[in-house]
N, C-alpha and C positions, 0 to 999 in steps of 0.2 A: 260704376263698378266695372262695367265691361271695358271701358277705355283704360282703366288701371291694369286689368289683366292683359289687354293687348300690348300695353307698354311693357309690362313685365316679360311677356313672351318675346318681344322684340329685343329687350336687353339680354335675355338668356341666349337667344339665337346669335346675337352679335358677340357675346362672350364666347360662345362655342366656336365661332369662326376665328376670333382673335386668339383663342388658346391654341389654334392649329397653325398660326402664322408667326414665324420667327423672322423678323426683318434681316437678321444676320445671315439667314440662309437664302436671301434674295440678292442676286447680283444685278446691278445696273451697269451695263458696259457701254460707254460712249465711244463712238468711232471718231474719225478725224473731222467729221462734219457735225458732231454733237448728237447724231441720231441715237436714241436709246435702244439698246438691245437688252431685253429683260429675260433673265434666266432664273428658274426656280424649279423646285420639285413638282409643285401642284399648280393648276390653273388659277386657283384662288390667290396663291402667293404672287404669281405673275401679275394678276390684276392689281394687287396691292402695290407692286413695284411700278406698274404703269401709272397708277394714280400719282405716286410720289414724283416720278420723273416728269410727267406732264405738268404737274403743279410747279415744279422747279422752273419749267420753261415758260408756262403761261397760266399761272393761277388766276390771273385777272379774267381771262375769257371763260374759264371753267366756272368761276363764280357768277359771272354775268348770265350765263346760260341757266344755271340752277336758280338764280334769283328770278329770272323771267318765268321759269316753269313753276315757281312756288309763290306767285303773287307778292314778291318782295323787291322787284326791280325798282319801283319808285322810291324805296327807302335809300337806294344808292344813286339813282339818276334823277330823282325828282319826277316832275310831271311827264317827262319823256317816257318813263316806264309804265305809265298808266294803261296803255293799250295792251301790253303783254300781261300785266297784272289782271286785267279784266278777262282776257281770253283764257288764261290759265284756270280761272274759276268757271267761266262760261262752259268749258268743255267737260266739266265734272271729272277732271283727272284724279282727284282725290277719291271720289266715290268709285271710280273704275279700279283704282289700286285696292281699295278696301274690299271690293267684291270679287276681284279676280286674281290678285297676286298669289295668295296662298294656294288656290286651286289650279291655276293655269301655268305658273312658273315652276319648272322642275327644281328639285332640291339641289342639283348640280349647279344650275345657273344662279340660284339664290346665293350660293356660296361666293360666286364671282361678284355679284352685286354688293354683297356685304363687305367683302374684302376690299373692293375698290373704294367703298365709302370709308372704311377704316384707314386706308392709305391717305385719302384726302383729309380726314380729320386729324391724322397724325401730323401731316404737313401744316395744317392750320394751327395746331397746338404749338408746333415748333417755330412758326412764323406769324405770331399774332398781329404784327404790324401790317401784314399784307391782307388781313381780313377786312372786307368791305362792310358787311352787315352781320353782326354777331348772331342774329336770329337764324341765319342759315345753318349754323353749326350747333350740334354735330349733324353732318349730312347723314341721312339714312336711306334705306331702300325706297321709301315713298318719295322722298325729295328727288332722288335720281330718276325714278320712273316717271314722275310727273313732268320733268323736263323733257324726257323722251317723247311723251305723249303730245306735248306742245309742238315739238319739232315735226312730228308725223302729221298732226292736224294741219299745220301750215303747209307741209309738203303736199297735202291733198287739196290745197287751195281753199281750205275752210276759212282762213282769215280774210280772204278776198270777199267771200260771200257775206261774212259778218260785217265787213266795212260797207258793202253795198246796202245792207239793211239799215245800218246806222245812218248812212248818208242819204237815206230816202231815195235810193236809185232803183228800188224794186216796186212793182205793183202787180196786181192780178185781178182779172175781171171774172167773177164766178158765173156770169151769164153766158160766157163764150163756151164753145164746144172744143174739146181737145183734139186735135188731129196728131297757148305757148308758154329761164336758166338754160343752160346748155352743157353739153359734153360730147365727146366722141369716144367710140370704141370700135375696134375692128380686129379680126383675127384671120389667120391663114393656117390651114393644115397642110399635110404633105402633098396633097393633090395640087397645091398652088405654089409650094416652096421648092427651090432648087436643091436645098440641102436635106430635104425630107423632114425638117423640124417643124414645130408648131409655134406660131407667134401670136401674141396678144398685146394690144395697146390699151393701157389704162390712161385715158386722157380726159380728165375731168375739167370742166369750166365752172369754177366756183369763185366766190369772193376770196380775195387774197388775205383778208383779215376778218376777224370776228367769229361768232359761234359756229358758222358753217364753213369755215376755212379748214384746210386739212393739216393734220399733224402726223408725221411719219414715225413709225415704231416697228420693232421686231420683237415678237413675243414667242418664248420657247419654254415649254415645261416638259416634265417626264410623263405627262398624262396625254401625250399625243398632239400637243400644240406646237407648231413651228411655222410661223407665218410673218411675212413682212408686208406692210402696206400702210394704209392711212385711216385715220378716224377723226371724228369731230371732238371738240372740247367736251369733257365730261362723259365720254363713251368708254365703257370698260373693255371693249374688244375692237378688233379691226373691222372696218366696213367694206373696204376694197383692198385687194392685194393678192399675194401668191403664197402658197405653202409648197411643200416638197413635191406635191402631186398635181396641183391644179391652181388656176387663178381665175379671178373674175373682176369685172368692171361694172360700174353703174353709169347710166346716163338718165337724165330726167325725161319722163314721158308724160303725156297729157291725155290719157283716156279720161272719161267722165267718172270721177270717183265720188263726187259730192253733189248732193241735191238740196234744194230749198223748197219748202212746202208752205203755201199760203193757207192759213187757217181761216175757216169760215166761222166767225164769232157770233154768239147769240146777240140778237138786236137789243136785248134789255139786261140779261143776266151777266154780270161781270165775270170775266175770265173763263167763260164757258165756250167751248168750240164744238162744232157739229162734225160728227163722223158717222156716216151711213145712217143718218136719220136720228141719231141720239146725240146727246150733249155730254161732253166730258169736261172735267175741270182742270185748268192749267195749274201745275205746281209752281208756286211763286218762290223765287230764290233771290238772294241779294249778294252781290259781289262787294266785298269790303275793299275800299280803295283809299289811298293816302294822297291827298291833293294839297299842293302848296299855293297859297294865295298871298302875294306880296311877302313871300318868304315864311309865312306862318303855316305850319302843317295842320291840315284839317282831315278828319276821318269822314268819308262819305260812303254811301251805299248806292250802288246802281242795280236797279231791278232787272232781272231776266227771268225766264220761265222755262218749264219743261213740259213738253207734250209727248204723246206716244211716238212722235216722229223724231224728237231729239231736243236739244237746247233751243230756246226760242227767244226772239227779241220782238219788241213792238216799235214800229215807226209811224210816220204820219198816215200811211196807207193801210196799216193793219199789223197782224201778228205773223211772223215767219219763223219756221223751224228749220234747223240745219241738220242734215244727216249724212254721215260718211262712215265707212267701215272702220276707219282709224279711231272712232269714238268707242268702239267696242272690243278692240284687240290690244292686248298688252304684251304680246310675246315677240315683238319685232327685234329687240336687242338679242333675245335668246336665239332667234333664228339666225341672225348674223353670226353669233358665236358658234353655232353648229355648222354654218357654212365654213367657218375658219377651220374646223376639224375634219371636214369631209376628205376622203381619200381618193375618190373616183367619181365619175359622172353619176353612177347609180345612187351613191350616197348623197351627192349634191342635190340631185333632182328630188330625192325623198325629203330632204330638208325643205326644199321649196314648197312641197306639199303641206307644210305647216300652215301656209297661207297667212303669215303674220306681217309681211312687209306690205304696206298700203300701196306702194307704187315702185317706180324705177325700172327701166330697161336693165337687163342683165346680159353681159357678154362674157362668155366662158371659154376656156381652153385648158387642156390638160396634157400630161406626159404620154397618154395613150393615143394622142393625135385626134382627140375629140374636140370639136368646136360646137358652140351652141349659143343661140340668141333667143331671148324671150322678152316680149313687152309685158312685163310682170305687173301685177297690181290686184288689189281687192276691188273688184268691179261689181256693183250690185246687179242682181238679176231683176230687171224692172218689167213692169207691165207694159204692154204695147199700147199704142194710140195716145200717148202723152208726149208732150214736147219736153223731154228730159234735159235739154240744153238750156232751158229757161226755168222759170218758177212753175211748179206743178201744184195741183190742188191737194190740200191736206184735209179734205173732207170725206175721204173714202179709204178704206183699208186696201183697196186695189193698188194704191200707190205706195203702201207701206211695205217696202221690200225688206226681207229678212235674211236673204242668202246672197252669196257672191259666187262668181264663176270659179270652177276648179282650175288648177294649174294647167291641166291638159286641154282646157277649153280656150286658152289664150293664144294669141299669135306667136309662133315660135319656129325656129329653124334648127334642126338637129342634123349634124354631119352632112351639110349640103354637098351635092355632087360637084358644085363649082369650086369647093375648097375654101370658101371665104364667107364671112358675114360682115356687115358694117352698120353702124347706127350713129346718127348725128342729130338726135331729137326730132327726126322726121317720121314719116309713116312707117309702121312696122311691116307694111305690105310691100315694101321695097327694101329688103334686108340682105339679099344675095342676088345671084343670077335669076333671071325671070322664071326658069323652071323650078327653082327652089323656094320662091317666095310664098308666104301664106296667101291664101285666096280670100280676098275681102268679103266675098259672098258667103263665106262660111261663118261670118261673125255678125251678130245682131248690131244694127246701126246704133241702138241705144247704149252700146258699150262706149261709144264716143271716141274710138281710136282716130289718131291723126291720119289724114289723107294727103298731106302736102309733102313736098320736097322743100329743102332749103339750099342755100349756096354750098354749105359744107357737104351735105349728102350728095348733091349733084357733082361736086368736085371729087369727092371720094370715089364715087362710081366711075367717073372718067379716068381717074388715075389707076384704079384697080384693073380696069378693062384694057389698059395699055400693056399689061403683062400677061403672057400665057403662063409663065412661072416667074417668080421673083426671088431675090435673095434678101438677106437681112438688111443690107444697105438700102435696097429699094423700099423695104418696109419702113425704114426710118425716114427716107425721103418723103414718103406719103404722109407720115405723121407730122413732119415739119413743113408741109406745103403751106404757102401763104398767098395763094392766088385765087382771085374771084373768077368763076366761069363767066362767059358772056351770055346774054346781055346784062345791062345794069338792072337786074330784077331781083328783089329780095322777096322772101315769103311774106313780109309785112309791108313792103312798099315797092313801087315800080317807078324807076326814074329812067326808063329806056329812052325818053325824049332827049336826054343828054347826048346820046350818040347821033341823033338826027339833026342837031343844031348846025346851022351854017355859021361858023365862027366869025367870018368876015362881016356878018350883019351886026355884030356886037363888038366894035373895035375896042371898047373899054375893058372887055373881059375876053378878048379874042385869044390871048395867050393861054389863059386858064382853060378855056374850052378845048383848044388844040392839045394842051398837055394831057387832059383827062381822056380825050378821045384816042390819043396815041399811047397812053399808059398801058404797061403790060399786065396790069391788074394784080401785081404782086405787092403785098403789104410788107415790104422791106424797110428797115429803119433808114436806109440811105436813099430812098426813093423820093424824088420831088413829086411824082404823080400821086404816090400814096399820101404824102404830106398834104397836098391840095385836097385830095378826096376826104381825108380825115376831118379837115376843117369844114369842107362842104357838108359832110354828113351831119355835123353838129348844127350847121346853119339851116339845114332842112327841117330840123325838129319842130320849130315854131309853126310850120305849115301843115304838119301832120294832122292835127285835129280839124283842120279846115277842109280836109279832102274826104269825100265819102268812100266807102268800100267799092272796089278793091284797092283803094289807095294808089291810083295812078296819078303821079305828079304831072300837072300840065307844064308845058314849056315855060310859061310865064313865071311860075313859082321857082323853077330850076334856075332861070335867068336871075331872078331877084336874089336867090340864095347864093349864086355865084358872085354877084356884086357885093353881097354881105361878106362873102369869103375874102374877096380882095380887100375890102375895107378892114377886116379883122387882121389879115396878115400884115398890111402896111402899118396899122396901129401898133401892133405888138412886136413885129419883127423887122419893120422898116424895109421889107422886101416881100415880093410874092414867091421868091425862090426859097421855099422852106421844105426841108426833108421831114419825113415822118418822125424820125428820131429827134429832130429839133423841137417838134411840137408835142410828141407823146413820150412820157418818161416812166421808167420804173423807179419808184422812190421809196426809200426807207431810211428814216433818220436823216442824216446829212448826205447820204449816198443817192445820187441821181444818175441813171443810165438811160441812154436812148434805147427805145424798145420797139420791136416789130409788132405786127398784128393789127387787125381791124375787126369790127363786128362781122361775124358769120363767115370768116375764112376758117380753115381747119385749125390754124393757130389763132383762135379768136381772142380778142381783147375788147374790154369795155372800159371807158375812161371817164373821169370827172375833172372839173376845173382844178387847177393846181396853183400856179402863180405866173405872173409875167406873160399871160396869154397862153401858157402851156397847160397841158392836161397830164394827169397821172393815171395809170391803169389801176383799177380797183377790183376787177374780176376778169375771168377768162381762163387762159392757161394757168393752172395752179399746180396740183400734184400730178406728175407724169411718172408712170412706171411702165417699162417695156420689158416683156418676158419672152424668152426663147427656150422652149423645152427641148433638151437634147438628151442623148443617151447617158450623159454624165449628170443629169439633173437640170433644174431651171437656171438659166443665166439671166440675171436681173440687173437692170440699170434704172436709176430714178433721179429726179430732181424736183425741187420745190421752189417757189418763186422768190423767197427771201432766205430763210434759214430755219434751224430747228428751235431757236429761242426767240421769245418776244421781249427779252430784256436788252435795252440799247447798249448796256455795258458788256454784253457777251459777244465774243468773236463769232458766235454762230447766229447772231442777229441778222446778218446780211451776207454770209459767206458763200451762199449758193447763187447770188444774184448774177454774177458774171457768167457762170455756167448756163444759167437759165436764159440770159439775154443772148447767148451765142450758140444756142441749140446743142449744148453739151450736157452730159449726164455723169453721174458717179456710179461706179460699180458697187453693187450690193450683194450680200450673200446670206444664205440660211445656215451656213456651216459654222457650228459653234466654235470649233478649234480655230478657224480663220478669224472669227470675230474677236476672240480673246487674244490671239497672236498680234493683231493689228490695233488693239484697243489703245485709246489715248487716256482713258480713265476707267477704273473699276472700283465700285463702292457699293455700300448697302444703304437702303433707306432707313429711316428711324421709325 
């Protein structure tokens, strides 16, 4: 009976929202690049229009995300989807929704979520041939929020710990006593800029395709929303971008947000675990999975458990519980929405105090010349004297944390005297000039903040320090820099012996050694040095697992990798004189362009095998948005790797590729009159 009333209430709520939405009052305005600008009276109507527009452009990816979050992916992809289907049940996202949605989510944001779901359902109804799995529809609030929880659990590295448990890579000895995705963002205020304006670079490094690739949109209502930026498939609001008053970027950070607890099981009594001298009973659960054997669908159930620490798995060495704040927090999407609507730094910082985003660095700038950086996250307040970077004992409530640090307790830089901040997924304790940096001694080591630099952070600092003051062209030159600093040392491997080799001792690869030693370290598409290094980088991979930390490659391995590089180049290109752009391509459909970038340069690129010995970039430089706050308002330019549509028959499938490959951008605006004046198409959703 209770489920019936819950269903009835849901239907009534959806009807209430639907009765307030008239699709004819929602304008989808497409610009010359197909970017949707959504205009409506209310935020809910804008969310409806966003759902329709995004579904027009990429309904496939939206569905795949929601299928993964609702243990339905295997219905579409077969056994490939089993992992996501299991984790979506393991994290109890359905229970979290049932217990917290009504109490924790505001009525204003509930309207946004409902309206977005209505927009997707309307699109599915009008395009039934595009629906993958009928069970997904109608999409409702629960299905949307469950997918969000899956993404946030994965962003907290929860899935990696689950894999380690399942793969029997964890162990714990109760007799003993306890004792790195990427992105860039940087900003300058009037202290550092020649024109007195404030600059912010949103420079994310994400997959170019798939559920966590970016989609650009402009959302504008009469309820105070006017923001241009990017979001992931299935998200009802902007995640990074700029409004008329302020802008922010995210980069991935890696403080310690997730813990694994080894349970001390009773020697005889099944499923009982010891906590502080008494035994508790594990709650037994079963994930329902669809497995295909020789093409025959089978329903199977995989056991998992729940302890006071969190969802629990058994492997060969015992029982392990996973705990991360993302398992208990449902308001992340609402926090992003409220960030969209903030008008100044005070409002923005107040929204951060919601403490709903489980992670991500935040880089911020506004029209009032304020710049701000924080290594944000829900980081547990942990007991001392435990090795929180590894497995900890789950036999005492001393390890059962229940609180996370306040926003004010996290590393941050507000209005630095230097006039700048920067972050490239490196340590938050090097975020500005030395006198402005957070002091690492003020933060508990159990918070697990990064302590390392990388090539991008080193290079950014070098470039910034070259200028006492800089102009907007200098700002863009920094953004599009493609050079490695010296020596050949990465934060994950050290190949500095390459520079020490006597090339003449290795006549068969003498020319390659000399080329790399003389290379200017710039990852330009027309560079032979960059082409050789790109192939060498891939040929070094097989040696990585053979080298102990700190991963210093001996000369013998580098020499062998160089010989493998020569063999590879001759086999696939019939020459060792290969430019980076000959080897590395930006590919979509039938379009193939030579492309810049290498791992861990500011314009970072990561590639995978393509064809004929070539590789294609699959992640790295993705959505780029550059903002300059002036007296006349924000000046915005942006570009994305492919285009606004994922349909091969659309002219916007690949129409930004040339701009992207040649460091060009498109001018964007928040001005409604300008958008309508230059519109290529104006229409209403259904």
